[in-house]
mmCIF file of the C-alpha atoms, coordinates in Angstrom:
data_MODEL
# 
_entry.id   MODEL 
# 
loop_
_atom_site.group_PDB 
_atom_site.id 
_atom_site.type_symbol 
_atom_site.label_atom_id 
_atom_site.label_alt_id 
_atom_site.label_comp_id 
_atom_site.label_asym_id 
_atom_site.label_entity_id 
_atom_site.label_seq_id 
_atom_site.pdbx_PDB_ins_code 
_atom_site.Cartn_x 
_atom_site.Cartn_y 
_atom_site.Cartn_z 
_atom_site.occupancy 
_atom_site.B_iso_or_equiv 
_atom_site.pdbx_formal_charge 
_atom_site.auth_seq_id 
_atom_site.auth_comp_id 
_atom_site.auth_asym_id 
_atom_site.auth_atom_id 
_atom_site.pdbx_PDB_model_num 
ATOM 1   C CA . UNK A 1 1   ? -50.066 38.309  44.625  1.00 0.00 ? 1   UNK A CA 1 
ATOM 2   C CA . UNK A 1 2   ? -51.160 35.346  42.588  1.00 0.00 ? 2   UNK A CA 1 
ATOM 3   C CA . UNK A 1 3   ? -49.830 36.922  39.410  1.00 0.00 ? 3   UNK A CA 1 
ATOM 4   C CA . UNK A 1 4   ? -46.353 37.501  40.865  1.00 0.00 ? 4   UNK A CA 1 
ATOM 5   C CA . UNK A 1 5   ? -46.351 34.067  42.400  1.00 0.00 ? 5   UNK A CA 1 
ATOM 6   C CA . UNK A 1 6   ? -47.373 32.580  39.058  1.00 0.00 ? 6   UNK A CA 1 
ATOM 7   C CA . UNK A 1 7   ? -44.639 34.562  37.193  1.00 0.00 ? 7   UNK A CA 1 
ATOM 8   C CA . UNK A 1 8   ? -41.947 33.500  39.666  1.00 0.00 ? 8   UNK A CA 1 
ATOM 9   C CA . UNK A 1 9   ? -43.007 29.863  39.269  1.00 0.00 ? 9   UNK A CA 1 
ATOM 10  C CA . UNK A 1 10  ? -42.760 30.232  35.484  1.00 0.00 ? 10  UNK A CA 1 
ATOM 11  C CA . UNK A 1 11  ? -39.323 31.859  35.800  1.00 0.00 ? 11  UNK A CA 1 
ATOM 12  C CA . UNK A 1 12  ? -38.201 29.118  38.150  1.00 0.00 ? 12  UNK A CA 1 
ATOM 13  C CA . UNK A 1 13  ? -39.497 26.396  35.827  1.00 0.00 ? 13  UNK A CA 1 
ATOM 14  C CA . UNK A 1 14  ? -37.906 28.133  32.823  1.00 0.00 ? 14  UNK A CA 1 
ATOM 15  C CA . UNK A 1 15  ? -34.522 28.397  34.573  1.00 0.00 ? 15  UNK A CA 1 
ATOM 16  C CA . UNK A 1 16  ? -34.753 24.740  35.605  1.00 0.00 ? 16  UNK A CA 1 
ATOM 17  C CA . UNK A 1 17  ? -35.454 23.733  32.000  1.00 0.00 ? 17  UNK A CA 1 
ATOM 18  C CA . UNK A 1 18  ? -32.583 25.931  30.732  1.00 0.00 ? 18  UNK A CA 1 
ATOM 19  C CA . UNK A 1 19  ? -30.230 24.430  33.322  1.00 0.00 ? 19  UNK A CA 1 
ATOM 20  C CA . UNK A 1 20  ? -31.313 20.924  32.304  1.00 0.00 ? 20  UNK A CA 1 
ATOM 21  C CA . UNK A 1 21  ? -30.758 21.741  28.595  1.00 0.00 ? 21  UNK A CA 1 
ATOM 22  C CA . UNK A 1 22  ? -27.297 23.188  29.319  1.00 0.00 ? 22  UNK A CA 1 
ATOM 23  C CA . UNK A 1 23  ? -26.312 20.074  31.273  1.00 0.00 ? 23  UNK A CA 1 
ATOM 24  C CA . UNK A 1 24  ? -27.619 17.874  28.462  1.00 0.00 ? 24  UNK A CA 1 
ATOM 25  C CA . UNK A 1 25  ? -25.645 19.900  25.877  1.00 0.00 ? 25  UNK A CA 1 
ATOM 26  C CA . UNK A 1 26  ? -22.439 19.733  27.947  1.00 0.00 ? 26  UNK A CA 1 
ATOM 27  C CA . UNK A 1 27  ? -22.909 15.985  28.426  1.00 0.00 ? 27  UNK A CA 1 
ATOM 28  C CA . UNK A 1 28  ? -23.521 15.429  24.685  1.00 0.00 ? 28  UNK A CA 1 
ATOM 29  C CA . UNK A 1 29  ? -20.448 17.455  23.692  1.00 0.00 ? 29  UNK A CA 1 
ATOM 30  C CA . UNK A 1 30  ? -18.301 15.663  26.280  1.00 0.00 ? 30  UNK A CA 1 
ATOM 31  C CA . UNK A 1 31  ? -19.402 12.213  25.101  1.00 0.00 ? 31  UNK A CA 1 
ATOM 32  C CA . UNK A 1 32  ? -18.821 13.195  21.454  1.00 0.00 ? 32  UNK A CA 1 
ATOM 33  C CA . UNK A 1 33  ? -15.322 14.518  22.169  1.00 0.00 ? 33  UNK A CA 1 
ATOM 34  C CA . UNK A 1 34  ? -14.462 11.396  24.166  1.00 0.00 ? 34  UNK A CA 1 
ATOM 35  C CA . UNK A 1 35  ? -15.688 9.139   21.329  1.00 0.00 ? 35  UNK A CA 1 
ATOM 36  C CA . UNK A 1 36  ? -13.730 11.076  18.699  1.00 0.00 ? 36  UNK A CA 1 
ATOM 37  C CA . UNK A 1 37  ? -10.603 11.000  20.851  1.00 0.00 ? 37  UNK A CA 1 
ATOM 38  C CA . UNK A 1 38  ? -10.933 7.276   21.503  1.00 0.00 ? 38  UNK A CA 1 
ATOM 39  C CA . UNK A 1 39  ? -11.448 6.456   17.827  1.00 0.00 ? 39  UNK A CA 1 
ATOM 40  C CA . UNK A 1 40  ? -8.470  8.639   16.888  1.00 0.00 ? 40  UNK A CA 1 
ATOM 41  C CA . UNK A 1 41  ? -6.229  6.781   19.327  1.00 0.00 ? 41  UNK A CA 1 
ATOM 42  C CA . UNK A 1 42  ? -7.422  3.392   18.067  1.00 0.00 ? 42  UNK A CA 1 
ATOM 43  C CA . UNK A 1 43  ? -6.790  4.438   14.450  1.00 0.00 ? 43  UNK A CA 1 
ATOM 44  C CA . UNK A 1 44  ? -3.356  5.817   15.385  1.00 0.00 ? 44  UNK A CA 1 
ATOM 45  C CA . UNK A 1 45  ? -2.227  2.622   17.086  1.00 0.00 ? 45  UNK A CA 1 
ATOM 46  C CA . UNK A 1 46  ? -3.615  0.343   14.363  1.00 0.00 ? 46  UNK A CA 1 
ATOM 47  C CA . UNK A 1 47  ? -2.027  2.424   11.610  1.00 0.00 ? 47  UNK A CA 1 
ATOM 48  C CA . UNK A 1 48  ? 1.279   2.405   13.492  1.00 0.00 ? 48  UNK A CA 1 
ATOM 49  C CA . UNK A 1 49  ? 1.276   -1.377  13.166  1.00 0.00 ? 49  UNK A CA 1 
ATOM 50  C CA . UNK A 1 50  ? 1.691   -1.114  9.387   1.00 0.00 ? 50  UNK A CA 1 
ATOM 51  C CA . UNK A 1 51  ? 4.199   1.759   9.236   1.00 0.00 ? 51  UNK A CA 1 
ATOM 52  C CA . UNK A 1 52  ? 7.175   0.897   7.069   1.00 0.00 ? 52  UNK A CA 1 
ATOM 53  C CA . UNK A 1 53  ? 5.440   -1.994  5.353   1.00 0.00 ? 53  UNK A CA 1 
ATOM 54  C CA . UNK A 1 54  ? 5.366   -1.638  1.600   1.00 0.00 ? 54  UNK A CA 1 
ATOM 55  C CA . UNK A 1 55  ? 5.820   -3.543  -1.586  1.00 0.00 ? 55  UNK A CA 1 
ATOM 56  C CA . UNK A 1 56  ? 5.573   -7.303  -1.419  1.00 0.00 ? 56  UNK A CA 1 
ATOM 57  C CA . UNK A 1 57  ? 5.012   -7.374  2.359   1.00 0.00 ? 57  UNK A CA 1 
ATOM 58  C CA . UNK A 1 58  ? 1.551   -5.845  1.893   1.00 0.00 ? 58  UNK A CA 1 
ATOM 59  C CA . UNK A 1 59  ? 0.407   -8.848  -0.153  1.00 0.00 ? 59  UNK A CA 1 
ATOM 60  C CA . UNK A 1 60  ? 0.980   -11.307 2.679   1.00 0.00 ? 60  UNK A CA 1 
ATOM 61  C CA . UNK A 1 61  ? 0.106   -9.150  5.701   1.00 0.00 ? 61  UNK A CA 1 
ATOM 62  C CA . UNK A 1 62  ? -3.010  -10.974 6.886   1.00 0.00 ? 62  UNK A CA 1 
ATOM 63  C CA . UNK A 1 63  ? -2.509  -14.220 4.952   1.00 0.00 ? 63  UNK A CA 1 
ATOM 64  C CA . UNK A 1 64  ? -2.630  -17.634 6.653   1.00 0.00 ? 64  UNK A CA 1 
ATOM 65  C CA . UNK A 1 65  ? -0.362  -19.902 4.587   1.00 0.00 ? 65  UNK A CA 1 
ATOM 66  C CA . UNK A 1 66  ? -1.515  -23.011 6.447   1.00 0.00 ? 66  UNK A CA 1 
ATOM 67  C CA . UNK A 1 67  ? -4.937  -22.652 4.828   1.00 0.00 ? 67  UNK A CA 1 
ATOM 68  C CA . UNK A 1 68  ? -3.800  -21.543 1.369   1.00 0.00 ? 68  UNK A CA 1 
ATOM 69  C CA . UNK A 1 69  ? -0.230  -22.421 0.369   1.00 0.00 ? 69  UNK A CA 1 
ATOM 70  C CA . UNK A 1 70  ? 2.102   -20.034 -1.427  1.00 0.00 ? 70  UNK A CA 1 
ATOM 71  C CA . UNK A 1 71  ? 1.761   -20.257 -5.217  1.00 0.00 ? 71  UNK A CA 1 
ATOM 72  C CA . UNK A 1 72  ? 3.220   -18.837 -8.406  1.00 0.00 ? 72  UNK A CA 1 
ATOM 73  C CA . UNK A 1 73  ? 0.477   -16.202 -8.515  1.00 0.00 ? 73  UNK A CA 1 
ATOM 74  C CA . UNK A 1 74  ? 1.481   -15.069 -5.012  1.00 0.00 ? 74  UNK A CA 1 
ATOM 75  C CA . UNK A 1 75  ? 5.052   -14.716 -6.268  1.00 0.00 ? 75  UNK A CA 1 
ATOM 76  C CA . UNK A 1 76  ? 3.796   -12.693 -9.253  1.00 0.00 ? 76  UNK A CA 1 
ATOM 77  C CA . UNK A 1 77  ? 1.758   -10.413 -6.965  1.00 0.00 ? 77  UNK A CA 1 
ATOM 78  C CA . UNK A 1 78  ? 4.751   -9.912  -4.679  1.00 0.00 ? 78  UNK A CA 1 
ATOM 79  C CA . UNK A 1 79  ? 7.005   -8.949  -7.574  1.00 0.00 ? 79  UNK A CA 1 
ATOM 80  C CA . UNK A 1 80  ? 4.399   -6.603  -9.055  1.00 0.00 ? 80  UNK A CA 1 
ATOM 81  C CA . UNK A 1 81  ? 3.764   -4.838  -5.716  1.00 0.00 ? 81  UNK A CA 1 
ATOM 82  C CA . UNK A 1 82  ? 7.509   -4.510  -5.153  1.00 0.00 ? 82  UNK A CA 1 
ATOM 83  C CA . UNK A 1 83  ? 7.906   -2.937  -8.604  1.00 0.00 ? 83  UNK A CA 1 
ATOM 84  C CA . UNK A 1 84  ? 5.013   -0.569  -7.906  1.00 0.00 ? 84  UNK A CA 1 
ATOM 85  C CA . UNK A 1 85  ? 6.511   0.487   -4.570  1.00 0.00 ? 85  UNK A CA 1 
ATOM 86  C CA . UNK A 1 86  ? 9.960   1.094   -6.089  1.00 0.00 ? 86  UNK A CA 1 
ATOM 87  C CA . UNK A 1 87  ? 8.882   2.733   -9.363  1.00 0.00 ? 87  UNK A CA 1 
ATOM 88  C CA . UNK A 1 88  ? 5.768   4.522   -8.135  1.00 0.00 ? 88  UNK A CA 1 
ATOM 89  C CA . UNK A 1 89  ? 3.683   6.309   -10.728 1.00 0.00 ? 89  UNK A CA 1 
ATOM 90  C CA . UNK A 1 90  ? 6.312   5.847   -13.421 1.00 0.00 ? 90  UNK A CA 1 
ATOM 91  C CA . UNK A 1 91  ? 5.311   2.180   -13.782 1.00 0.00 ? 91  UNK A CA 1 
ATOM 92  C CA . UNK A 1 92  ? 2.829   2.319   -16.644 1.00 0.00 ? 92  UNK A CA 1 
ATOM 93  C CA . UNK A 1 93  ? 2.320   -1.374  -17.353 1.00 0.00 ? 93  UNK A CA 1 
ATOM 94  C CA . UNK A 1 94  ? 3.641   -4.735  -16.253 1.00 0.00 ? 94  UNK A CA 1 
ATOM 95  C CA . UNK A 1 95  ? 2.933   -8.291  -17.271 1.00 0.00 ? 95  UNK A CA 1 
ATOM 96  C CA . UNK A 1 96  ? 4.434   -11.609 -16.291 1.00 0.00 ? 96  UNK A CA 1 
ATOM 97  C CA . UNK A 1 97  ? 6.516   -13.415 -18.906 1.00 0.00 ? 97  UNK A CA 1 
ATOM 98  C CA . UNK A 1 98  ? 5.164   -16.969 -18.540 1.00 0.00 ? 98  UNK A CA 1 
ATOM 99  C CA . UNK A 1 99  ? 8.028   -18.675 -20.398 1.00 0.00 ? 99  UNK A CA 1 
ATOM 100 C CA . UNK A 1 100 ? 10.636  -17.151 -18.079 1.00 0.00 ? 100 UNK A CA 1 
ATOM 101 C CA . UNK A 1 101 ? 8.737   -17.285 -14.776 1.00 0.00 ? 101 UNK A CA 1 
ATOM 102 C CA . UNK A 1 102 ? 9.233   -20.556 -12.923 1.00 0.00 ? 102 UNK A CA 1 
ATOM 103 C CA . UNK A 1 103 ? 10.056  -22.335 -9.671  1.00 0.00 ? 103 UNK A CA 1 
ATOM 104 C CA . UNK A 1 104 ? 13.823  -22.716 -9.271  1.00 0.00 ? 104 UNK A CA 1 
ATOM 105 C CA . UNK A 1 105 ? 14.238  -26.126 -7.617  1.00 0.00 ? 105 UNK A CA 1 
ATOM 106 C CA . UNK A 1 106 ? 17.960  -25.616 -6.875  1.00 0.00 ? 106 UNK A CA 1 
ATOM 107 C CA . UNK A 1 107 ? 17.376  -22.427 -4.880  1.00 0.00 ? 107 UNK A CA 1 
ATOM 108 C CA . UNK A 1 108 ? 13.856  -23.279 -3.713  1.00 0.00 ? 108 UNK A CA 1 
ATOM 109 C CA . UNK A 1 109 ? 12.542  -19.891 -4.887  1.00 0.00 ? 109 UNK A CA 1 
ATOM 110 C CA . UNK A 1 110 ? 10.191  -18.564 -7.511  1.00 0.00 ? 110 UNK A CA 1 
ATOM 111 C CA . UNK A 1 111 ? 11.819  -16.566 -10.311 1.00 0.00 ? 111 UNK A CA 1 
ATOM 112 C CA . UNK A 1 112 ? 9.319   -14.047 -11.625 1.00 0.00 ? 112 UNK A CA 1 
ATOM 113 C CA . UNK A 1 113 ? 10.111  -12.060 -14.756 1.00 0.00 ? 113 UNK A CA 1 
ATOM 114 C CA . UNK A 1 114 ? 7.981   -9.030  -15.609 1.00 0.00 ? 114 UNK A CA 1 
ATOM 115 C CA . UNK A 1 115 ? 7.957   -7.091  -18.856 1.00 0.00 ? 115 UNK A CA 1 
ATOM 116 C CA . UNK A 1 116 ? 7.170   -3.466  -18.003 1.00 0.00 ? 116 UNK A CA 1 
ATOM 117 C CA . UNK A 1 117 ? 6.987   0.056   -19.376 1.00 0.00 ? 117 UNK A CA 1 
ATOM 118 C CA . UNK A 1 118 ? 8.383   2.853   -17.204 1.00 0.00 ? 118 UNK A CA 1 
ATOM 119 C CA . UNK A 1 119 ? 8.166   6.607   -17.731 1.00 0.00 ? 119 UNK A CA 1 
ATOM 120 C CA . UNK A 1 120 ? 5.361   8.940   -18.737 1.00 0.00 ? 120 UNK A CA 1 
ATOM 121 C CA . UNK A 1 121 ? 2.525   8.354   -21.141 1.00 0.00 ? 121 UNK A CA 1 
ATOM 122 C CA . UNK A 1 122 ? 4.441   10.341  -23.783 1.00 0.00 ? 122 UNK A CA 1 
ATOM 123 C CA . UNK A 1 123 ? 7.934   8.919   -23.273 1.00 0.00 ? 123 UNK A CA 1 
ATOM 124 C CA . UNK A 1 124 ? 8.582   5.532   -21.766 1.00 0.00 ? 124 UNK A CA 1 
ATOM 125 C CA . UNK A 1 125 ? 11.154  2.808   -21.922 1.00 0.00 ? 125 UNK A CA 1 
ATOM 126 C CA . UNK A 1 126 ? 10.927  -0.936  -21.705 1.00 0.00 ? 126 UNK A CA 1 
ATOM 127 C CA . UNK A 1 127 ? 12.164  -2.643  -18.559 1.00 0.00 ? 127 UNK A CA 1 
ATOM 128 C CA . UNK A 1 128 ? 12.509  -6.283  -17.577 1.00 0.00 ? 128 UNK A CA 1 
ATOM 129 C CA . UNK A 1 129 ? 12.094  -6.850  -13.840 1.00 0.00 ? 129 UNK A CA 1 
ATOM 130 C CA . UNK A 1 130 ? 13.535  -9.946  -12.155 1.00 0.00 ? 130 UNK A CA 1 
ATOM 131 C CA . UNK A 1 131 ? 12.393  -11.094 -8.710  1.00 0.00 ? 131 UNK A CA 1 
ATOM 132 C CA . UNK A 1 132 ? 13.341  -14.115 -6.617  1.00 0.00 ? 132 UNK A CA 1 
ATOM 133 C CA . UNK A 1 133 ? 10.721  -14.870 -3.987  1.00 0.00 ? 133 UNK A CA 1 
ATOM 134 C CA . UNK A 1 134 ? 11.279  -17.297 -1.134  1.00 0.00 ? 134 UNK A CA 1 
ATOM 135 C CA . UNK A 1 135 ? 7.966   -19.152 -0.603  1.00 0.00 ? 135 UNK A CA 1 
ATOM 136 C CA . UNK A 1 136 ? 8.808   -20.234 2.964   1.00 0.00 ? 136 UNK A CA 1 
ATOM 137 C CA . UNK A 1 137 ? 9.580   -16.683 4.163   1.00 0.00 ? 137 UNK A CA 1 
ATOM 138 C CA . UNK A 1 138 ? 7.203   -14.968 1.701   1.00 0.00 ? 138 UNK A CA 1 
ATOM 139 C CA . UNK A 1 139 ? 9.928   -12.379 1.035   1.00 0.00 ? 139 UNK A CA 1 
ATOM 140 C CA . UNK A 1 140 ? 11.693  -11.093 -2.039  1.00 0.00 ? 140 UNK A CA 1 
ATOM 141 C CA . UNK A 1 141 ? 15.330  -12.141 -1.884  1.00 0.00 ? 141 UNK A CA 1 
ATOM 142 C CA . UNK A 1 142 ? 16.372  -10.516 -5.194  1.00 0.00 ? 142 UNK A CA 1 
ATOM 143 C CA . UNK A 1 143 ? 14.992  -7.612  -7.231  1.00 0.00 ? 143 UNK A CA 1 
ATOM 144 C CA . UNK A 1 144 ? 16.518  -6.090  -10.353 1.00 0.00 ? 144 UNK A CA 1 
ATOM 145 C CA . UNK A 1 145 ? 15.342  -3.826  -13.173 1.00 0.00 ? 145 UNK A CA 1 
ATOM 146 C CA . UNK A 1 146 ? 17.048  -4.061  -16.563 1.00 0.00 ? 146 UNK A CA 1 
ATOM 147 C CA . UNK A 1 147 ? 16.304  -1.528  -19.297 1.00 0.00 ? 147 UNK A CA 1 
ATOM 148 C CA . UNK A 1 148 ? 15.519  -3.431  -22.473 1.00 0.00 ? 148 UNK A CA 1 
ATOM 149 C CA . UNK A 1 149 ? 15.452  -0.460  -24.841 1.00 0.00 ? 149 UNK A CA 1 
ATOM 150 C CA . UNK A 1 150 ? 19.191  0.069   -24.452 1.00 0.00 ? 150 UNK A CA 1 
ATOM 151 C CA . UNK A 1 151 ? 21.482  -1.802  -26.755 1.00 0.00 ? 151 UNK A CA 1 
ATOM 152 C CA . UNK A 1 152 ? 23.513  -4.535  -25.095 1.00 0.00 ? 152 UNK A CA 1 
ATOM 153 C CA . UNK A 1 153 ? 27.229  -4.159  -24.392 1.00 0.00 ? 153 UNK A CA 1 
ATOM 154 C CA . UNK A 1 154 ? 28.034  -6.655  -27.151 1.00 0.00 ? 154 UNK A CA 1 
ATOM 155 C CA . UNK A 1 155 ? 25.834  -4.732  -29.594 1.00 0.00 ? 155 UNK A CA 1 
ATOM 156 C CA . UNK A 1 156 ? 27.499  -1.408  -28.736 1.00 0.00 ? 156 UNK A CA 1 
ATOM 157 C CA . UNK A 1 157 ? 30.955  -2.988  -29.099 1.00 0.00 ? 157 UNK A CA 1 
ATOM 158 C CA . UNK A 1 158 ? 30.077  -4.437  -32.504 1.00 0.00 ? 158 UNK A CA 1 
ATOM 159 C CA . UNK A 1 159 ? 28.774  -1.041  -33.654 1.00 0.00 ? 159 UNK A CA 1 
ATOM 160 C CA . UNK A 1 160 ? 31.931  0.671   -32.422 1.00 0.00 ? 160 UNK A CA 1 
ATOM 161 C CA . UNK A 1 161 ? 34.171  -1.879  -34.191 1.00 0.00 ? 161 UNK A CA 1 
ATOM 162 C CA . UNK A 1 162 ? 32.036  -1.595  -37.333 1.00 0.00 ? 162 UNK A CA 1 
ATOM 163 C CA . UNK A 1 163 ? 32.396  2.196   -37.355 1.00 0.00 ? 163 UNK A CA 1 
ATOM 164 C CA . UNK A 1 164 ? 36.192  1.899   -36.869 1.00 0.00 ? 164 UNK A CA 1 
ATOM 165 C CA . UNK A 1 165 ? 36.545  -0.560  -39.768 1.00 0.00 ? 165 UNK A CA 1 
ATOM 166 C CA . UNK A 1 166 ? 34.479  1.559   -42.164 1.00 0.00 ? 166 UNK A CA 1 
# 
């Protein structure tokens, strides 16, 4: 009788341990799934805050202009990021032209001029990029790309007239 009583106590203890382990496993999985779900929701809502923001807006997203005022280098960064967002991977190189870049006192904006190469590594063309950046709004008010490898209208007209004369 002692042997059967001893075996039933072992079986009872074993089933209690198994039940405890199952409950612990279910609790661990539940907590893990809740944590993953919560983190996913937090990431979703934080990422949603920045949807649609690209180009120059990214530069100034978390910036406090009361502590560090807007400068020419901020204007350069804004123009460069705007060019990168518009041209994507085709923008191979860009550099600021320091003799053309300046603060326009009449308009109260920074004029930034970038010399850039656009295309692929094998075939590219030169481009001059013009940006007007309003330092009070920290926004680009004007953006234009001009291909510099193409001959100007005056140059093409002179060539056409020269070919007609000859």
